[in-house]
C-alpha positions as a Markdown table, in Angstrom:
| # | Residue | x | y | z |
|---|---|---|---|---|
| 1 | Met | 47.1 | 18.3 | 31.8 |
| 2 | Lys | 46.3 | 16.2 | 28.7 |
| 3 | Tyr | 45.9 | 12.5 | 29.2 |
| 4 | Lys | 46.3 | 9.9 | 26.5 |
| 5 | Thr | 43.1 | 8.1 | 27.4 |
| 6 | Ile | 40.3 | 8.6 | 29.8 |
| 7 | Thr | 38.1 | 5.6 | 30.6 |
| 8 | Ile | 34.8 | 5.7 | 32.3 |
| 9 | Asp | 33.0 | 2.8 | 34.0 |
| 10 | Leu | 29.4 | 3.6 | 33.5 |
| 11 | Ala | 26.5 | 3.2 | 35.9 |
| 12 | Lys | 23.2 | 4.7 | 36.7 |
| 13 | Asn | 24.2 | 7.4 | 39.3 |
| 14 | Val | 27.9 | 6.9 | 40.1 |
| 15 | Phe | 30.7 | 6.7 | 37.5 |
| 16 | Gln | 34.3 | 5.9 | 37.8 |
| 17 | Ala | 36.7 | 7.8 | 35.7 |
| 18 | Cys | 40.4 | 6.8 | 35.1 |
| 19 | Gly | 43.0 | 8.8 | 33.2 |
| 20 | Val | 46.2 | 7.2 | 31.9 |
| 21 | Asn | 49.4 | 8.6 | 30.4 |
| 22 | Glu | 51.3 | 7.4 | 27.3 |
| 23 | Tyr | 52.7 | 4.6 | 29.3 |
| 24 | Ile | 49.3 | 3.4 | 30.5 |
| 25 | Lys | 50.1 | 4.6 | 34.0 |
| 26 | Pro | 47.1 | 5.8 | 36.0 |
| 27 | Gln | 47.1 | 9.6 | 36.7 |
| 28 | Phe | 43.8 | 9.6 | 38.5 |
| 29 | Asn | 41.0 | 7.1 | 39.3 |
| 30 | Lys | 38.1 | 8.7 | 40.9 |
| 31 | Lys | 34.3 | 8.5 | 41.4 |
| 32 | Leu | 32.0 | 10.9 | 39.8 |
| 33 | Lys | 28.3 | 11.5 | 40.4 |
| 34 | Arg | 25.9 | 11.7 | 37.4 |
| 35 | Asn | 25.6 | 15.4 | 37.5 |
| 36 | Glu | 29.4 | 15.9 | 37.7 |
| 37 | Leu | 30.5 | 13.9 | 34.7 |
| 38 | Ile | 29.8 | 16.3 | 31.9 |
| 39 | Asp | 31.4 | 19.2 | 33.9 |
| 40 | Phe | 34.5 | 17.1 | 34.6 |
| 41 | Met | 34.9 | 16.1 | 30.9 |
| 42 | Arg | 34.4 | 19.6 | 29.8 |
| 43 | Gln | 37.5 | 20.7 | 31.8 |
| 44 | Gln | 39.7 | 18.1 | 30.1 |
| 45 | Leu | 41.6 | 18.7 | 26.9 |
| 46 | Pro | 40.4 | 16.8 | 23.9 |
| 47 | Thr | 41.5 | 13.2 | 24.1 |
| 48 | Thr | 40.4 | 9.7 | 23.6 |
| 49 | Val | 37.5 | 8.6 | 25.8 |
| 50 | Val | 36.8 | 4.9 | 26.1 |
| 51 | Met | 33.7 | 3.3 | 27.7 |
| 52 | Glu | 32.2 | -0.2 | 27.7 |
| 53 | Ala | 29.4 | -0.7 | 25.1 |
| 54 | Cys | 26.7 | -1.2 | 27.7 |
| 55 | Tyr | 23.7 | 0.5 | 29.4 |
| 56 | Ser | 23.4 | 4.2 | 28.4 |
| 57 | Ser | 27.0 | 4.2 | 26.7 |
| 58 | His | 25.6 | 5.6 | 23.3 |
| 59 | Tyr | 23.9 | 8.5 | 25.1 |
| 60 | Trp | 27.1 | 9.4 | 27.0 |
| 61 | Gly | 29.2 | 8.8 | 23.9 |
| 62 | Arg | 27.2 | 11.4 | 22.0 |
| 63 | Glu | 27.3 | 13.9 | 24.9 |
| 64 | Ile | 31.0 | 13.6 | 25.4 |
| 65 | Ala | 31.7 | 13.7 | 21.8 |
| 66 | Lys | 30.0 | 17.2 | 21.7 |
| 67 | Leu | 32.9 | 18.4 | 23.9 |
| 68 | Gly | 35.5 | 17.6 | 21.3 |
| 69 | His | 36.7 | 14.2 | 22.6 |
| 70 | Asp | 37.2 | 11.0 | 20.4 |
| 71 | Val | 34.7 | 8.5 | 21.9 |
| 72 | Lys | 35.2 | 4.8 | 21.6 |
| 73 | Leu | 33.0 | 2.0 | 22.9 |
| 74 | Ile | 34.6 | -1.4 | 23.7 |
| 75 | Pro | 32.6 | -4.6 | 24.0 |
| 76 | Ala | 32.4 | -5.6 | 27.7 |
| 77 | Gln | 33.6 | -9.2 | 27.1 |
| 78 | His | 37.0 | -7.8 | 25.9 |
| 79 | Val | 37.4 | -5.9 | 29.2 |
| 80 | Thr | 36.8 | -8.8 | 31.6 |
| 81 | Pro | 40.2 | -10.6 | 31.0 |
| 82 | Phe | 42.0 | -7.4 | 32.0 |
| 83 | Val | 40.4 | -7.0 | 35.5 |
| 84 | Arg | 43.0 | -7.5 | 38.1 |
| 85 | Gly | 42.2 | -8.1 | 41.7 |
| 86 | Asn | 38.6 | -7.8 | 43.1 |
| 87 | Lys | 35.7 | -6.8 | 40.9 |
| 88 | Asn | 35.1 | -3.1 | 41.7 |
| 89 | Asp | 34.6 | 0.2 | 39.8 |
| 90 | His | 38.3 | 1.3 | 40.4 |
| 91 | Asn | 39.7 | -2.0 | 38.8 |
| 92 | Asp | 37.1 | -2.0 | 36.0 |
| 93 | Ala | 38.0 | 1.5 | 34.9 |
| 94 | Phe | 41.7 | 0.7 | 34.6 |
| 95 | Ala | 40.9 | -2.6 | 32.9 |
| 96 | Ile | 39.0 | -0.6 | 30.1 |
| 97 | Ala | 42.2 | 1.5 | 29.6 |
| 98 | Glu | 44.3 | -1.6 | 29.2 |
| 99 | Ala | 41.9 | -3.5 | 27.0 |
| 100 | Ser | 41.6 | -0.4 | 24.7 |
| 101 | Gln | 45.3 | -0.5 | 23.9 |
| 102 | Arg | 45.1 | -3.9 | 22.4 |
| 103 | Ala | 45.9 | -3.9 | 18.6 |
| 104 | His | 43.0 | -6.0 | 17.4 |
| 105 | Ile | 40.2 | -4.7 | 19.5 |
| 106 | Arg | 37.2 | -3.7 | 17.3 |
| 107 | Phe | 35.3 | -0.7 | 18.8 |
| 108 | Val | 31.6 | -0.2 | 18.7 |
| 109 | Ser | 30.4 | 2.8 | 16.7 |
| 110 | Val | 28.4 | 5.4 | 18.7 |
| 111 | Lys | 24.8 | 5.3 | 17.5 |
| 112 | Ser | 23.0 | 8.5 | 16.6 |
| 113 | Glu | 19.6 | 9.3 | 18.2 |
| 114 | His | 17.8 | 8.3 | 15.1 |
| 115 | Gln | 19.6 | 4.9 | 15.0 |
| 116 | Gln | 18.6 | 4.3 | 18.6 |
| 117 | Glu | 15.0 | 5.2 | 17.9 |
| 118 | Ile | 14.9 | 2.6 | 15.1 |
| 119 | Ser | 16.6 | 0.0 | 17.4 |
| 120 | Cys | 14.0 | 0.8 | 20.2 |
| 121 | Leu | 11.1 | 0.2 | 17.7 |
| 122 | His | 12.7 | -3.2 | 16.9 |
| 123 | Arg | 12.9 | -4.1 | 20.6 |
| 124 | Ile | 9.3 | -3.1 | 21.1 |
| 125 | Arg | 8.1 | -5.0 | 18.0 |
| 126 | Glu | 10.0 | -8.0 | 19.2 |
| 127 | Arg | 8.1 | -8.0 | 22.5 |
| 128 | Leu | 4.7 | -7.4 | 20.7 |
| 129 | Val | 5.3 | -10.3 | 18.4 |
| 130 | Lys | 6.0 | -12.6 | 21.5 |
| 131 | Asn | 2.8 | -11.2 | 23.2 |
| 132 | Lys | 0.9 | -11.9 | 20.0 |
| 133 | Thr | 2.0 | -15.5 | 19.9 |
| 134 | Ala | 1.4 | -15.9 | 23.7 |
| 135 | Met | -2.1 | -14.6 | 23.3 |
| 136 | Ser | -2.8 | -16.8 | 20.3 |
| 137 | Asn | -1.6 | -19.9 | 22.2 |
| 138 | Gln | -3.4 | -19.0 | 25.3 |
| 139 | Ala | -6.7 | -18.4 | 23.4 |
| 140 | Arg | -6.5 | -21.7 | 21.7 |
| 141 | Gly | -5.7 | -23.6 | 24.8 |
| 142 | Leu | -8.4 | -22.1 | 27.0 |
| 143 | Leu | -11.1 | -22.4 | 24.3 |
| 144 | Ser | -10.2 | -26.1 | 23.7 |
| 145 | Glu | -11.6 | -26.7 | 27.2 |
| 146 | Phe | -15.0 | -25.6 | 25.8 |
| 147 | Gly | -14.7 | -27.8 | 22.7 |
| 148 | Val | -13.7 | -24.9 | 20.5 |
| 149 | Val | -10.9 | -25.9 | 18.2 |
| 150 | Phe | -9.8 | -24.1 | 15.0 |
| 151 | Pro | -7.0 | -24.4 | 12.4 |
| 152 | Cys | -3.6 | -22.7 | 12.8 |
| 153 | Gly | -3.1 | -19.3 | 11.4 |
| 154 | His | -3.9 | -15.6 | 12.0 |
| 155 | Lys | -7.2 | -15.6 | 10.0 |
| 156 | Ala | -8.4 | -18.8 | 11.5 |
| 157 | Leu | -7.8 | -17.4 | 15.0 |
| 158 | Leu | -9.8 | -14.2 | 14.3 |
| 159 | Asn | -12.7 | -16.2 | 12.8 |
| 160 | Gly | -12.7 | -18.7 | 15.6 |
| 161 | Leu | -12.9 | -15.9 | 18.3 |
| 162 | Thr | -15.6 | -14.1 | 16.4 |
| 163 | Gly | -17.5 | -17.4 | 16.0 |
| 164 | Val | -17.6 | -17.8 | 19.8 |
| 165 | Ile | -18.8 | -14.2 | 20.4 |
| 166 | Asp | -21.7 | -14.6 | 17.8 |
| 167 | Asn | -22.7 | -18.1 | 19.0 |
| 168 | Pro | -25.6 | -18.1 | 21.6 |
| 169 | Gln | -24.8 | -21.6 | 22.8 |
| 170 | Tyr | -21.9 | -20.2 | 24.8 |
| 171 | Ser | -22.4 | -18.3 | 28.2 |
| 172 | His | -22.2 | -14.6 | 28.5 |
| 173 | Arg | -19.1 | -15.1 | 30.8 |
| 174 | Leu | -17.3 | -17.0 | 28.0 |
| 175 | Gln | -18.3 | -14.5 | 25.4 |
| 176 | Asn | -17.1 | -11.6 | 27.5 |
| 177 | Met | -13.8 | -13.3 | 28.0 |
| 178 | Val | -13.3 | -13.9 | 24.4 |
| 179 | Ile | -14.2 | -10.2 | 23.6 |
| 180 | Gly | -11.4 | -9.2 | 25.8 |
| 181 | Met | -9.0 | -11.6 | 24.1 |
| 182 | Leu | -10.1 | -10.4 | 20.8 |
| 183 | Ser | -9.7 | -6.8 | 21.7 |
| 184 | Glu | -6.2 | -7.2 | 23.1 |
| 185 | Tyr | -5.1 | -9.3 | 20.2 |
| 186 | Glu | -6.4 | -6.7 | 17.6 |
| 187 | Met | -4.7 | -3.9 | 19.6 |
| 188 | Thr | -1.4 | -5.7 | 19.5 |
| 189 | Leu | -1.8 | -6.1 | 15.7 |
| 190 | Lys | -2.5 | -2.4 | 15.4 |
| 191 | Arg | 0.5 | -1.5 | 17.3 |
| 192 | Leu | 2.7 | -3.9 | 15.2 |
| 193 | Lys | 1.3 | -2.4 | 11.9 |
| 194 | Gly | 2.2 | 1.1 | 13.2 |
| 195 | Ile | 5.7 | 0.2 | 14.0 |
| 196 | Glu | 6.2 | -1.5 | 10.6 |
| 197 | Lys | 4.9 | 1.6 | 8.9 |
| 198 | Gln | 7.5 | 3.7 | 10.7 |
| 199 | Leu | 10.2 | 1.2 | 9.8 |
| 200 | Asn | 9.2 | 1.3 | 6.2 |
| 201 | Glu | 9.3 | 5.1 | 6.0 |
| 202 | Phe | 12.8 | 5.0 | 7.5 |
| 203 | Val | 14.0 | 2.5 | 4.9 |
| 204 | Glu | 12.4 | 4.3 | 2.0 |
| 205 | Gln | 13.9 | 7.7 | 3.1 |
| 206 | Asn | 17.5 | 6.2 | 3.1 |
| 207 | Glu | 19.5 | 5.4 | 0.2 |
| 208 | Ser | 21.3 | 2.7 | 2.0 |
| 209 | Gly | 17.8 | 1.2 | 2.9 |
| 210 | Lys | 17.0 | 1.0 | -0.8 |
| 211 | Ile | 20.3 | -0.8 | -1.4 |
| 212 | Leu | 19.5 | -3.3 | 1.2 |
| 213 | Arg | 15.9 | -3.8 | 0.0 |
| 214 | Ser | 17.3 | -4.7 | -3.5 |
| 215 | Ile | 19.1 | -7.8 | -1.9 |
| 216 | Pro | 17.2 | -11.1 | -2.1 |
| 217 | Gly | 16.0 | -12.1 | 1.4 |
| 218 | Ile | 16.2 | -8.6 | 2.8 |
| 219 | Gly | 12.9 | -6.9 | 3.6 |
| 220 | Val | 11.9 | -3.8 | 5.6 |
| 221 | Ile | 12.5 | -5.4 | 9.0 |
| 222 | Asn | 16.0 | -6.7 | 8.1 |
| 223 | Ala | 17.0 | -3.5 | 6.3 |
| 224 | Ser | 16.0 | -1.2 | 9.1 |
| 225 | Ala | 17.7 | -3.4 | 11.8 |
| 226 | Leu | 20.9 | -3.4 | 9.8 |
| 227 | Leu | 20.9 | 0.3 | 9.3 |
| 228 | Ala | 20.2 | 1.0 | 12.9 |
| 229 | Ser | 23.1 | -1.4 | 14.0 |
| 230 | Ile | 26.0 | -0.9 | 11.4 |
| 231 | Asp | 24.9 | 2.1 | 9.3 |
| 232 | Lys | 27.2 | 1.7 | 6.1 |
| 233 | Gly | 29.4 | -1.0 | 7.7 |
| 234 | Gln | 32.2 | 1.4 | 8.4 |
| 235 | Ala | 33.2 | -0.3 | 11.7 |
| 236 | Phe | 34.3 | -3.4 | 9.6 |
| 237 | Asn | 37.4 | -3.6 | 7.3 |
| 238 | Asn | 36.1 | -6.4 | 5.1 |
| 239 | Pro | 33.0 | -8.5 | 4.6 |
| 240 | Lys | 34.5 | -11.5 | 6.5 |
| 241 | Glu | 34.8 | -9.3 | 9.6 |
| 242 | Phe | 31.1 | -8.5 | 9.5 |
| 243 | Ala | 30.2 | -12.2 | 9.0 |
| 244 | Val | 32.4 | -13.0 | 12.0 |
| 245 | Trp | 30.8 | -10.2 | 14.2 |
| 246 | Leu | 27.4 | -11.7 | 13.4 |
| 247 | Gly | 28.5 | -15.2 | 14.7 |
| 248 | Leu | 27.7 | -16.8 | 11.2 |
| 249 | Thr | 31.2 | -18.4 | 10.9 |
| 250 | Pro | 32.2 | -21.8 | 12.1 |
| 251 | Lys | 33.8 | -22.4 | 15.5 |
| 252 | Gln | 37.5 | -23.6 | 15.2 |
| 253 | His | 39.4 | -25.8 | 17.6 |
| 254 | Ala | 43.0 | -26.2 | 16.4 |
| 255 | Ser | 46.2 | -27.4 | 18.2 |
| 256 | Gly | 49.3 | -28.5 | 16.3 |
| 257 | Asn | 48.2 | -30.7 | 13.3 |
| 258 | Met | 44.6 | -31.0 | 14.6 |
| 259 | Asn | 42.1 | -28.7 | 13.1 |
| 260 | Lys | 38.3 | -29.1 | 13.7 |
| 261 | Met | 35.5 | -26.9 | 12.5 |
| 262 | Gly | 32.2 | -26.9 | 14.3 |
| 263 | Gly | 28.9 | -25.2 | 14.3 |
| 264 | Ile | 28.6 | -21.4 | 13.9 |
| 265 | Thr | 29.9 | -19.3 | 16.8 |
| 266 | Lys | 26.7 | -17.4 | 17.5 |
| 267 | Arg | 28.7 | -14.4 | 18.6 |
| 268 | Gly | 27.6 | -10.7 | 18.1 |
| 269 | Asp | 24.1 | -9.4 | 17.8 |
| 270 | Arg | 21.7 | -12.2 | 18.3 |
| 271 | Tyr | 18.7 | -10.3 | 16.9 |
| 272 | Leu | 20.4 | -9.4 | 13.6 |
| 273 | Arg | 21.6 | -13.0 | 13.2 |
| 274 | Lys | 18.2 | -14.4 | 13.7 |
| 275 | Gln | 16.6 | -12.0 | 11.3 |
| 276 | Leu | 19.3 | -12.6 | 8.6 |
| 277 | Ile | 18.7 | -16.3 | 8.9 |
| 278 | His | 15.0 | -15.9 | 8.6 |
| 279 | Gly | 15.5 | -13.9 | 5.5 |
| 280 | Ala | 17.7 | -16.7 | 4.1 |
| 281 | Arg | 15.1 | -19.2 | 4.9 |
| 282 | Ala | 12.6 | -17.3 | 2.7 |
| 283 | Leu | 15.3 | -17.1 | -0.1 |
| 284 | Val | 16.1 | -20.9 | 0.0 |
| 285 | Ser | 12.4 | -21.9 | 0.0 |
| 286 | Arg | 11.9 | -20.2 | -3.4 |
| 287 | Ala | 15.4 | -20.5 | -4.8 |
| 288 | Ala | 14.3 | -23.3 | -7.1 |
| 289 | Lys | 12.0 | -20.9 | -9.0 |
| 290 | Ser | 14.8 | -18.2 | -9.5 |
| 291 | Thr | 17.6 | -18.0 | -11.8 |
| 292 | Asp | 19.8 | -15.3 | -10.2 |
| 293 | Pro | 23.3 | -16.5 | -9.1 |
| 294 | Leu | 22.5 | -16.6 | -5.3 |
| 295 | Ser | 19.4 | -18.7 | -5.8 |
| 296 | Val | 21.2 | -21.0 | -8.2 |
| 297 | Trp | 24.0 | -21.4 | -5.6 |
| 298 | Ala | 21.5 | -22.1 | -2.8 |
| 299 | Thr | 19.6 | -24.7 | -5.0 |
| 300 | Lys | 22.9 | -26.7 | -5.7 |
| 301 | Leu | 23.8 | -26.6 | -2.1 |
| 302 | Arg | 20.2 | -27.8 | -1.2 |
| 303 | Ala | 20.8 | -30.9 | -3.2 |
| 304 | Thr | 23.5 | -32.2 | -0.8 |
| 305 | Lys | 22.8 | -30.4 | 2.6 |
| 306 | Pro | 19.8 | -30.1 | 5.0 |
| 307 | Phe | 17.6 | -27.0 | 4.7 |
| 308 | Asn | 18.8 | -25.4 | 8.0 |
| 309 | Val | 22.5 | -25.7 | 7.0 |
| 310 | Val | 21.8 | -24.1 | 3.6 |
| 311 | Ala | 19.9 | -21.3 | 5.3 |
| 312 | Val | 22.8 | -20.5 | 7.5 |
| 313 | Ala | 25.2 | -20.7 | 4.6 |
| 314 | Val | 23.0 | -18.3 | 2.6 |
| 315 | Ala | 22.7 | -16.0 | 5.6 |
| 316 | His | 26.6 | -15.9 | 5.7 |
| 317 | Arg | 26.7 | -15.1 | 2.0 |
| 318 | Leu | 24.1 | -12.4 | 2.4 |
| 319 | Ala | 26.1 | -10.8 | 5.3 |
| 320 | Arg | 29.1 | -10.5 | 3.0 |
| 321 | Leu | 27.0 | -9.1 | 0.1 |
| 322 | Ile | 25.4 | -6.7 | 2.5 |
| 323 | Trp | 28.8 | -5.2 | 3.6 |
| 324 | Ile | 30.1 | -5.0 | 0.0 |
| 325 | Leu | 27.1 | -3.2 | -1.4 |
| 326 | Leu | 26.8 | -0.8 | 1.5 |
| 327 | Thr | 30.4 | 0.1 | 1.3 |
| 328 | Arg | 30.2 | 0.6 | -2.5 |
| 329 | Gln | 26.7 | 2.2 | -2.2 |
| 330 | Glu | 25.5 | 0.1 | -5.1 |
| 331 | Arg | 22.2 | -1.8 | -5.5 |
| 332 | Tyr | 22.1 | -5.6 | -6.0 |
| 333 | Arg | 22.1 | -6.6 | -9.8 |
| 334 | Val | 20.5 | -9.8 | -10.8 |
| 335 | Ala | 22.9 | -10.3 | -13.6 |
| 336 | Pro | 25.9 | -12.6 | -12.7 |
| 337 | Thr | 28.7 | -10.8 | -11.1 |
| 338 | Ser | 31.8 | -11.5 | -8.9 |
| 339 | Ile | 30.1 | -9.9 | -5.9 |
| 340 | Glu | 27.5 | -12.4 | -5.0 |
| 341 | Met | 29.6 | -15.5 | -5.8 |
| 342 | Ser | 33.0 | -14.6 | -4.5 |
| 343 | Asp | 34.3 | -16.0 | -1.2 |
């Protein structure tokens, strides 16, 4: 029997599969062990398979797609309102089926293994950057108790630690402690450089990566993160949808004749939004020295708005520009065009 939709509530070892007909009536709703899932899906006629975009969903999406099914991933927050009764796997699986039938649901594209590898590198890099900052702050705090104070910055830190090691006025215990700090710090720097080298190779080998690198405010880190998350932006119908997904559009509270606009929604991918705003900050800080339309627009906005507000506005404009250029597979042109200045 062919079902209109089969939904799967994912877990680590025990899964819940629910099949519905064309009237969204459950035909089965049963538990499956991890080693039973693929065999069960192999026995089903090709159909639409829907899962929440959560832990291990991209892996299972790739495996099930190999069997000929059309796999769709739905954001978990869109499923929650459809859960009826108690929170359990049985109700969750049916809620996924109901949510998937909504007309305006935007599904998440299943990532390839290569995309997930790049995403993993970004997650590891993010942790290492936090570790690097923590080690720097701890070293400065601990050494201040011994009267060792040095300026801010990476080079000042390395020079300060090296100065303690080479100074005979400090005890061997303190010097050994600083040697350990310096070794750990340098190892973290080495790992960060290795990751950034891999990200750079990924971007340089990809035409879409070169397109992104041509855009002001987009470097290797931003370009690789965007490619790993959205590929060519095919999951979005227009640039506005992409900006909304990133959470760069204002919150709206409207009722009757009242319409209030607030700060940005901060929905979607927090990491991508942060990186895009950081890139916009760099663009805004040097916009006064540039003559391209995007920089001129940012400079005019900077005359009346605070720096952070302008940075977010530029990030919003960059998001739209990114989608347009990726969709057209064109590189950014410095000459004035309707692309970068259009709303």
